[in-house]
VOBA-1610 file (N, C-alpha, C; in pm, whole numbers, padded with zeros to 5 digits, always signed):
BEGIN
Met-00814+02150+03883Met-00703+02180+03792Met-00639+02312+03833Gly-00509+02312+03859Gly-00441+02431+03908Gly-00418+02534+03800Leu-00378+02652+03845Leu-00349+02759+03752Leu-00213+02737+03688His-00203+02765+03559His-00076+02754+03488His-00029+02894+03450Pro+00098+02927+03474Pro+00147+03059+03431Pro+00138+03070+03279Leu+00101+03189+03233Leu+00082+03208+03090Leu+00215+03200+03016Phe+00216+03127+02908Phe+00334+03112+02825Phe+00361+03243+02749Thr+00478+03252+02691Thr+00515+03366+02607Thr+00508+03324+02461Leu+00443+03403+02379Leu+00438+03374+02237Leu+00574+03401+02173Gly+00610+03321+02074Gly+00731+03349+01998Gly+00713+03474+01915Pro+00821+03530+01860Pro+00813+03655+01785Pro+00714+03652+01669Arg+00704+03539+01598Arg+00613+03528+01483Arg+00467+03542+01526Leu+00426+03464+01625Leu+00287+03472+01672Leu+00261+03601+01749Gln+00365+03654+01815Gln+00348+03779+01887Gln+00316+03893+01790Leu+00381+03891+01674Leu+00352+03993+01573Leu+00208+03978+01522Cys+00165+03856+01499Cys+00025+03832+01459Cys-00070+03886+01565Ala-00040+03856+01690Ala-00126+03899+01802Ala-00135+04051+01810Ser-00025+04119+01778Ser-00022+04266+01789Ser-00115+04333+01689Met-00156+04260+01585Met-00244+04317+01482Met-00392+04287+01506Val-00422+04210+01610Val-00561+04179+01643Val-00623+04298+01718Arg-00741+04337+01674Arg-00808+04450+01737Arg-00866+04413+01874Lys-00886+04513+01955Lys-00939+04493+02090Lys-01087+04458+02086Asn-01126+04362+02169Asn-01267+04324+02190Asn-01335+04270+02064Val-01260+04198+01982Val-01319+04140+01862Val-01340+03990+01878Lys-01419+03935+01786Lys-01430+03790+01774Lys-01321+03743+01679Leu-01250+03640+01720Leu-01134+03594+01645Leu-01158+03455+01587Ala-01108+03434+01466Ala-01095+03299+01411Ala-00949+03276+01384Asp-00894+03170+01442Asp-00754+03134+01421Asp-00753+03006+01338Val-00722+03020+01209Val-00728+02909+01116Val-00593+02838+01111Gly-00596+02706+01129Gly-00471+02631+01141Gly-00410+02657+01277Thr-00495+02652+01379Thr-00457+02697+01514Thr-00350+02611+01579Asp-00335+02486+01532Asp-00240+02392+01591Asp-00278+02368+01738His-00201+02418+01833His-00230+02393+01975His-00306+02508+02042Ala-00354+02602+01961Ala-00439+02714+02007Ala-00365+02814+02096Tyr-00234+02823+02081Tyr-00159+02916+02167Tyr-00199+03061+02144Leu-00221+03099+02018Leu-00254+03239+01989Leu-00388+03281+02051Pro-00499+03210+02025Pro-00625+03253+02086Pro-00625+03242+02238Ile-00555+03143+02294Ile-00547+03132+02440Ile-00476+03253+02498Trp-00365+03292+02438Trp-00288+03407+02486Trp-00373+03534+02479Leu-00442+03553+02365Leu-00526+03671+02348Leu-00643+03673+02446Ala-00697+03555+02475Ala-00806+03546+02573Ala-00757+03580+02713Lys-00641+03525+02751Lys-00586+03550+02885Lys-00549+03698+02903Lys-00513+03764+02795Lys-00478+03906+02802Lys-00602+03995+02788Ala-00720+03933+02776Ala-00848+04005+02764Ala-00850+04099+02643Ile-00786+04054+02534Ile-00784+04134+02412Ile-00905+04102+02324Ile-00947+03974+02323Ile-01059+03933+02238Ile-01183+03901+02322Ser-01299+03910+02259Ser-01422+03875+02330Ser-01446+03724+02326Asn-01418+03662+02214Asn-01421+03516+02204Asn-01348+03473+02077Ala-01327+03341+02065Ala-01248+03292+01952Ala-01289+03151+01913Val-01274+03123+01784Val-01281+02987+01733Val-01140+02947+01693Ala-01089+02843+01755Ala-00957+02789+01722Ala-00979+02671+01628Ala-00952+02691+01499Ala-00988+02592+01398Ala-00866+02522+01340Asp-00881+02393+01316Asp-00775+02317+01249Asp-00839+02203+01171Ile-00774+02163+01064Ile-00826+02054+00981Ile-00784+01918+01034Arg-00687+01918+01128Arg-00632+01793+01181Arg-00684+01766+01322Gln-00731+01644+01342Gln-00791+01608+01470Gln-00688+01606+01582Gly-00566+01557+01552Gly-00462+01546+01655Gly-00429+01678+01722Pro-00387+01779+01646Pro-00359+01909+01706Pro-00481+01970+01774Leu-00599+01943+01719Leu-00720+01999+01777Leu-00745+01942+01917Glu-00716+01815+01937Glu-00729+01755+02070Glu-00633+01822+02168Lys-00512+01851+02120Lys-00414+01921+02204Lys-00463+02063+02235Ala-00526+02125+02133Ala-00582+02258+02154Ala-00689+02256+02263Lys-00776+02155+02258Lys-00882+02142+02359Lys-00822+02126+02498Asp-00715+02047+02508Asp-00648+02028+02637Asp-00593+02161+02688Asn-00531+02238+02600Asn-00473+02366+02639Asn-00580+02467+02679Ile-00692+02464+02609Ile-00802+02555+02642Ile-00853+02528+02784Gln-00864+02400+02820Gln-00903+02362+02956Gln-00794+02399+03057Arg-00671+02371+03021Arg-00559+02395+03113Arg-00549+02542+03153Tyr-00575+02631+03057Tyr-00562+02774+03085Tyr-00697+02840+03118His-00801+02756+03136His-00931+02805+03183His-00990+02914+03093Val-00985+02894+02963Val-01045+02992+02871Val-01157+02929+02789Gln-01215+02820+02840Gln-01319+02750+02765Gln-01445+02835+02745Asp-01464+02938+02827Asp-01577+03029+02808Asp-01553+03128+02694Thr-01427+03138+02652Thr-01390+03235+02548Thr-01345+03168+02419Val-01272+03058+02429Val-01212+02993+02312Val-01277+02856+02288Thr-01319+02833+02165Thr-01377+02705+02125Thr-01293+02641+02016Ala-01257+02515+02035Ala-01182+02441+01933Ala-01280+02377+01835Arg-01247+02386+01706Arg-01341+02334+01606Arg-01267+02272+01488Leu-01312+02156+01447Leu-01258+02091+01328Leu-01316+02162+01205Ser-01228+02219+01124Ser-01275+02294+01008Ser-01168+02298+00901Asp-01210+02278+00777Asp-01122+02295+00662Asp-01125+02442+00626Gly-01020+02513+00665Gly-01018+02658+00647Gly-01128+02723+00728Leu-01209+02806+00662Leu-01318+02876+00729Leu-01454+02813+00700Asn-01453+02692+00644Asn-01578+02629+00600Asn-01679+02607+00712Lys-01631+02585+00835Lys-01721+02559+00948Lys-01733+02680+01041Ile-01694+02796+00991Ile-01702+02918+01071Ile-01795+03016+01000Ser-01892+03069+01071Ser-01987+03160+01010Ser-01939+03305+01022Pro-01987+03393+00934Pro-01941+03533+00934Pro-01958+03604+01068Asn-02065+03572+01141Asn-02088+03643+01268Asn-02000+03592+01381Glu-01917+03492+01354Glu-01828+03438+01457Glu-01688+03498+01452Ala-01658+03577+01350Ala-01521+03625+01337Ala-01515+03765+01278Asp-01450+03855+01351Asp-01420+03990+01301Asp-01278+03995+01246Asp-01184+03940+01323Asp-01044+03930+01283Asp-01011+03784+01256Ile-00949+03759+01143Ile-00919+03621+01103Ile-00769+03606+01088Val-00709+03521+01169Val-00566+03492+01159Val-00547+03363+01081Ile-00466+03369+00976Ile-00427+03249+00901Ile-00276+03251+00897Ala-00214+03172+00983Ala-00069+03177+00999Ala-00008+03038+00988Gly+00117+03037+00941Gly+00194+02913+00942Gly+00165+02818+00829Met+00110+02868+00718Met+00087+02780+00603Met+00125+02854+00475Gly+00128+02782+00363Gly+00171+02841+00238Gly+00076+02945+00184Gly+00131+03039+00107Gly+00050+03145+00050Gly-00059+03095-00041Glu-00032+02989-00117Glu-00133+02933-00207Glu-00250+02875-00128Met-00220+02812-00017Met-00326+02758+00069Met-00408+02871+00131Ile-00341+02977+00172Ile-00413+03092+00227Ile-00507+03151+00121Asn-00459+03158-00003Asn-00544+03206-00113Asn-00671+03123-00124Lys-00658+02991-00116Lys-00774+02902-00130Lys-00873+02922-00015Ile-00819+02940+00105Ile-00906+02960+00221Ile-00987+03089+00205Ile-00921+03195+00161Ile-00990+03323+00140Ile-01092+03309+00026Glu-01052+03242-00080Glu-01140+03224-00197Glu-01269+03151-00159Asn-01258+03057-00067Asn-01374+02976-00028Asn-01461+03041+00079Ala-01424+03159+00124Ala-01502+03231+00226Ala-01539+03369+00170Lys-01640+03373+00088Lys-01680+03497+00021Lys-01719+03606+00120Trp-01758+03566+00241Trp-01800+03664+00341Trp-01685+03751+00392Leu-01561+03715+00354Leu-01448+03799+00392Leu-01444+03930+00314Lys-01523+03937+00207Lys-01530+04061+00130Lys-01625+04158+00200Asp-01580+04200+00315Asp-01654+04288+00406Asp-01551+04379+00471Ser-01565+04508+00452Ser-01463+04602+00499Ser-01449+04604+00651Asn-01543+04543+00723Asn-01533+04537+00869Asn-01446+04421+00917Lys-01418+04328+00828Lys-01335+04214+00865Lys-01188+04248+00846Arg-01101+04185+00923Arg-00957+04204+00909Arg-00891+04068+00892Leu-00799+04061+00797Leu-00721+03940+00773Leu-00579+03961+00821Ile-00533+03873+00908Ile-00396+03877+00957Ile-00329+03751+00904Leu-00242+03768+00807Leu-00190+03657+00729Leu-00040+03643+00746Gln+00003+03521+00777Gln+00147+03495+00793Gln+00184+03375+00706Pro+00219+03401+00580Pro+00253+03292+00488Pro+00394+03239+00510Met+00410+03108+00491Met+00542+03047+00502Met+00612+03039+00366Thr+00532+03033+00259Thr+00584+03025+00123Thr+00491+03103+00031Ser+00532+03118-00096Ser+00447+03179-00200Ser+00392+03315-00156Val+00479+03397-00098Val+00433+03528-00051Val+00395+03621-00166Pro+00473+03628-00276Pro+00431+03712-00388Pro+00295+03672-00444Glu+00270+03540-00450Glu+00142+03492-00500Glu+00027+03535-00410Leu+00053+03539-00280Leu-00049+03584-00186Leu-00079+03732-00205Arg+00025+03814-00212Arg+00004+03957-00231Arg-00072+03985-00361Lys-00034+03913-00466Lys-00099+03930-00596Lys-00247+03893-00587Tyr-00275+03781-00521Tyr-00415+03736-00505Tyr-00496+03842-00430Leu-00441+03893-00323Leu-00514+03993-00244Leu-00550+04114-00330Ala-00453+04167-00403Ala-00478+04285-00486Ala-00581+04257-00595Glu-00571+04141-00658Glu-00662+04108-00768Glu-00804+04081-00721Asn-00820+04055-00591Asn-00952+04022-00538Asn-01008+04128-00445Gly-00950+04247-00450Gly-01009+04360-00379Gly-00963+04382-00237Phe-00859+04307-00194Phe-00811+04321-00056Phe-00690+04414-00052Ala-00705+04525+00018Ala-00596+04621+00033Ala-00511+04586+00155Leu-00384+04624+00149Leu-00296+04605+00264Leu-00307+04727+00355Leu-00329+04702+00482Leu-00328+04808+00582Leu-00190+04823+00643Lys-00122+04708+00656Lys+00007+04706+00724Lys+00080+04578+00685Glu+00210+04585+00682Glu+00291+04465+00667Glu+00420+04484+00745Gln+00460+04381+00816Gln+00579+04390+00900Gln+00649+04256+00905Ala+00780+04259+00904Ala+00859+04135+00910Ala+00907+04110+01052Val+00945+03987+01077Val+00996+03948+01209Val+01094+03833+01191Ile+01195+03830+01275Ile+01291+03721+01275Ile+01260+03630+01393Asp+01242+03502+01365Asp+01207+03405+01468Asp+01292+03280+01445Glu+01383+03251+01540Glu+01474+03137+01529Glu+01546+03135+01395Asn+01599+03251+01359Asn+01680+03269+01238Asn+01600+03259+01107His+01469+03247+01118His+01385+03251+00999His+01319+03389+00991Ala+01304+03438+00869Ala+01240+03568+00848Ala+01099+03546+00796Tyr+01004+03608+00862Tyr+00863+03595+00824Tyr+00804+03734+00803Thr+00698+03740+00723Thr+00624+03864+00710Thr+00479+03840+00752Val+00420+03939+00815Val+00280+03934+00856Val+00207+04048+00788Ile+00098+04013+00722Ile+00020+04108+00643Ile-00116+04132+00709Leu-00149+04259+00727Leu-00282+04298+00774Leu-00359+04353+00655Ser-00471+04291+00622Ser-00544+04325+00500Ser-00694+04331+00526Tyr-00765+04404+00440Tyr-00911+04404+00447Tyr-00968+04438+00310Tyr-01095+04410+00293Tyr-01158+04429+00164Tyr-01190+04576+00140Asn-01118+04635+00048Asn-01141+04774+00010Asn-01073+04799-00125Pro-01139+04762-00234Pro-01079+04772-00368Pro-01026+04911-00401Lys-01090+05016-00348Lys-01050+05153-00381Lys-00914+05191-00321Leu-00873+05120-00219Leu-00747+05155-00152Leu-00627+05072-00199Ile-00648+04986-00296Ile-00539+04900-00343Ile-00436+04983-00421Lys-00311+04970-00379Lys-00201+05039-00446Lys-00091+04937-00476Thr-00060+04922-00603Thr+00044+04828-00641Thr+00142+04894-00737Asp+00264+04842-00739Asp+00364+04881-00838Asp+00445+04757-00870Glu+00554+04771-00944Glu+00629+04652-00984Glu+00697+04582-00866Leu+00710+04652-00753Leu+00775+04593-00635Leu+00674+04532-00538Tyr+00545+04562-00559Tyr+00442+04522-00463Tyr+00444+04372-00432Glu+00452+04288-00535Glu+00446+04143-00512Glu+00566+04094-00429Tyr+00678+04165-00439Tyr+00801+04117-00378Tyr+00825+04169-00236Ile+00785+04296-00211Ile+00810+04350-00077Ile+00685+04413-00013Gly+00575+04416-00085Gly+00451+04465-00025Gly+00466+04602+00039Met+00428+04610+00167Met+00438+04735+00242Met+00558+04736+00336Leu+00650+04643+00319Leu+00767+04638+00406Leu+00852+04762+00389Asn+00910+04806+00498Asn+00998+04923+00497Asn+01141+04878+00524Pro+01224+04868+00419Pro+01359+04815+00436Pro+01448+04897+00528Lys+01402+05015+00568Lys+01481+05096+00661Lys+01466+05047+00805Lys+01365+04960+00830Lys+01349+04898+00961Lys+01428+04767+00962Gln+01490+04736+01075Gln+01584+04625+01080Gln+01524+04491+01038Ala+01410+04452+01098Ala+01351+04322+01066Ala+01305+04318+00921Asp+01246+04428+00875Asp+01202+04435+00736Asp+01323+04426+00642Arg+01430+04493+00678Arg+01552+04492+00594Arg+01609+04351+00584Glu+01608+04278+00694Glu+01659+04140+00693Glu+01572+04053+00604Tyr+01441+04070+00613Tyr+01350+03992+00528Tyr+01373+04025+00381Val+01381+04155+00350Val+01401+04199+00212Val+01534+04148+00157Ser+01638+04145+00240Ser+01768+04095+00194Ser+01758+03949+00153Arg+01676+03872+00222Arg+01657+03731+00186Arg+01574+03719+00058Val+01480+03811+00039Val+01405+03814-00086Val+01499+03841-00202Leu+01593+03932-00183Leu+01689+03967-00289Leu+01777+03847-00326Val+01818+03771-00227Val+01897+03651-00254Val+01818+03554-00339Ser+01692+03534-00303Ser+01606+03442-00378Ser+01583+03490-00521Leu+01558+03619-00537Leu+01535+03674-00671Leu+01661+03667-00756Ser+01777+03688-00696Ser+01903+03680-00770Ser+01927+03538-00823Lys+01898+03439-00740Lys+01911+03300-00783Lys+01816+03270-00899Lys+01695+03322-00888Lys+01596+03300-00993Lys+01640+03366-01124Ala+01694+03488-01114Ala+01739+03559-01233Ala+01856+03487-01300Arg+01950+03436-01219Arg+02063+03362-01276Arg+02015+03235-01345Gly+01915+03170-01286Gly+01858+03050-01348Gly+01796+03083-01483Met+01731+03197-01492Met+01673+03240-01620Met+01780+03262-01725Glu+01890+03324-01682Glu+02001+03348-01776Glu+02058+03217-01829Ile+02078+03123-01740Ile+02134+02993-01779Ile+02045+02922-01879Ser+01914+02938-01861Ser+01819+02871-01951Ser+01788+02954-02075Gly+01859+03065-02092Gly+01843+03146-02212Gly+01729+03245-02210Lys+01667+03263-02094Lys+01555+03359-02084Lys+01610+03496-02042Asn+01688+03555-02131Asn+01761+03677-02099Asn+01670+03797-02075Arg+01562+03807-02152Arg+01471+03920-02135Arg+01403+03915-01998Glu+01356+03795-01959Glu+01293+03778-01828Glu+01393+03803-01715Ala+01517+03756-01737Ala+01622+03776-01637Ala+01651+03924-01617Gln+01660+03998-01727Gln+01689+04141-01719Gln+01579+04216-01646Lys+01455+04175-01673Lys+01342+04238-01604Lys+01352+04216-01453Leu+01392+04095-01415Leu+01406+04064-01273Leu+01524+04139-01211Tyr+01632+04152-01286Tyr+01747+04229-01237Tyr+01709+04375-01214Asn+01623+04429-01300Asn+01577+04567-01281Asn+01495+04580-01153Ile+01412+04479-01127Ile+01334+04479-01003Ile+01427+04470-00881Ile+01528+04384-00891Ile+01625+04370-00782Ile+01694+04504-00754Asp+01735+04574-00860Asp+01800+04704-00844Asp+01706+04805-00778Asn+01579+04800-00818Asn+01482+04894-00760Asn+01459+04864-00611Ile+01457+04736-00577Ile+01442+04701-00435Ile+01563+04746-00356Lys+01682+04725-00413Lys+01807+04765-00344Lys+01810+04916-00319Ser+01750+04990-00410Ser+01750+05137-00392Ser+01665+05180-00274Lys+01578+05090-00227Lys+01491+05120-00112Lys+01559+05088+00021Val+01662+05003+00015Val+01727+04954+00138Val+01817+05061+00198
//
């Protein structure tokens, strides 16, 4: 089998990769075709990885890619519902990307061993981002970093978190913008889309007669705008 030139990660996965620590064991949950762990292995960033997915089809493709790029000594494909088939000693950094925030919450909830300050969670939710941030804070996970990225005209946020209840800091804006810095271009673009969504929600509340709830949301929108 010949050598294949290494592919380039898209901006979304590249941002996830940038948050992975050097020489760690990685678990990539919902790995799809295993591009992230393969790339990290080829760049000699990780010591080894479990590329996990709940679907057999993508996992077979992941196995093919692992062979194609000659990283079978570093990356193992595994059928797993979330982290259920991954043991604590197999993962230092855990990437959960490309799925809804509620699903990410369930995966974390079902892996109690993540409540370890030595573990790092790199989370890239596609939906329900406020619900994810709220869950993390309520369950003792502090945010270390959060950064947005634009990928094919979609805005995504990537959250770096770990278990440390004493470091949790929240305010009324936390669920909506987390640690994003609207003065940075990608973060500002993401926040602007959050504002559009919140404005629609507030108008819907007004139409349905929920004026007090709408006003509260308008106040949050104004506070977010003051940060931009």
